[in-house]
C-alpha positions in Angstrom: 0.1 -0.2 0.0 2.5 2.6 1.1 4.4 1.5 -2.4 1.4 2.4 -4.1 0.9 5.4 -2.1 4.4 7.0 -2.6 4.7 6.4 -6.5 7.9 3.6 -5.6 6.2 0.7 -8.3 6.5 0.3 -11.2 2.4 -0.6 -10.9 2.7 -3.5 -13.7 2.6 -6.9 -11.7 2.3 -6.8 -8.4 1.8 -10.2 -6.0 1.8 -11.2 -2.1 3.4 -14.3 -1.7 1.4 -15.6 1.6 3.4 -18.6 3.7 2.7 -20.4 6.1 3.0 -23.6 8.2 -0.7 -23.6 8.4 -1.8 -22.1 11.9 -2.0 -18.6 10.2 -5.1 -17.4 12.4 -7.3 -15.8 9.8 -11.5 -14.9 10.4 -14.2 -14.1 7.8 -13.1 -10.1 8.6 -9.3 -10.7 7.6 -10.6 -12.8 4.2 -12.8 -10.1 3.6 -10.3 -6.7 4.5 -7.4 -9.5 2.5 -9.9 -9.7 -1.1 -10.6 -5.7 -0.4 -6.8 -4.8 -0.6 -6.4 -7.6 -2.9 -9.2 -5.6 -6.1 -8.5 -2.0 -4.8 -4.3 -2.7 -5.6 -4.2 -5.6 -7.9 -2.4 -7.9 -6.1 -3.0 -11.3 -7.0 -1.7 -13.6 -3.4 0.0 -16.8 -4.1 0.2 -18.6 -1.0 2.6 -21.9 0.3 1.4 -24.1 2.8 4.9 -25.7 4.9 5.3 -29.4 5.6 3.8 -32.1 5.4 1.6 -31.5 8.0 0.5 -27.8 7.7 -3.0 -27.1 7.8 -4.1 -26.1 3.3 -7.8 -24.5 4.3 -6.2 -21.0 4.7 -4.0 -21.1 2.4 -5.4 -22.3 0.1 -8.2 -19.9 0.3 -6.5 -17.1 0.1 -5.1 -17.9 -3.1 -7.9 -19.0 -4.8 -9.9 -15.3 -4.0 -7.8 -13.3 -5.1 -6.5 -14.2 -8.2 -3.7 -16.3 -7.2 -2.2 -20.2 -7.7 -1.8 -21.9 -4.2 1.8 -24.4 -3.3 1.2 -27.2 -0.9 4.6 -27.6 0.1 5.6 -31.4 1.7 8.7 -31.8 3.5 11.9 -31.8 2.4 10.8 -30.5 -1.3 12.8 -27.4 -2.6 10.9 -24.8 -1.5 13.2 -22.0 -3.8 12.2 -24.1 -6.7 8.2 -23.8 -6.0 7.9 -20.4 -4.6 9.9 -19.6 -8.7 6.6 -21.3 -10.4 5.0 -17.8 -9.6 7.2 -16.2 -11.8 5.0 -18.2 -14.9 1.8 -17.4 -14.0 3.0 -14.2 -14.7 4.5 -14.8 -18.5 1.8 -16.7 -18.7 -0.8 -13.9 -19.0 1.4 -11.2 -20.5 0.1 -11.5 -24.0 -0.4 -7.9 -26.0 -3.2 -7.4 -27.3 -3.2 -4.0 -28.9 -2.3 -2.8 -31.8 1.3 -1.2 -32.8 1.0 1.5 -34.8 3.7 3.4 -36.8 2.7 6.4 -39.3 5.3 7.8 -41.5 5.5 9.8 -45.2 7.0 7.0 -47.9 9.1 8.6 -50.5 6.3 9.6 -52.6 4.9 11.6 -50.1 2.4 9.4 -49.2 1.4 9.3 -45.6 1.8 5.1 -44.6 1.2 3.2 -41.6 2.1 0.3 -40.4 1.4 -1.8 -38.0 2.6 -5.2 -35.9 1.3 -7.2 -33.2 3.1 -10.2 -30.9 2.5 -14.0 -32.4 2.8 -16.2 -29.2 4.1 -20.4 -29.8 1.9 -22.1 -26.5 
């Protein structure tokens, strides 16, 4: 919130990475507040339940209600690798659907326009 108010964020993509052992004390008011703030600041929430015995309900709900992804992380799994998966979420959503136009004058003096769009091989 502060970085948005101060203008110190690029405002492109904003994410929260929520890690828990499953003992997070969340109530309905907390879920409502997080959802309100995520909408207001256009934030995606990635949540990680750490450990085989971690309660997953809160972490999963936080991600699902806020356009994110829930990751259960078993004991001994590579947390760094799992957390790096957030990058794929943003990469997959970066389709630029607006055509880029360039106006130029041809040798004969005619005004012409060129246009381009990216192509994705997914």
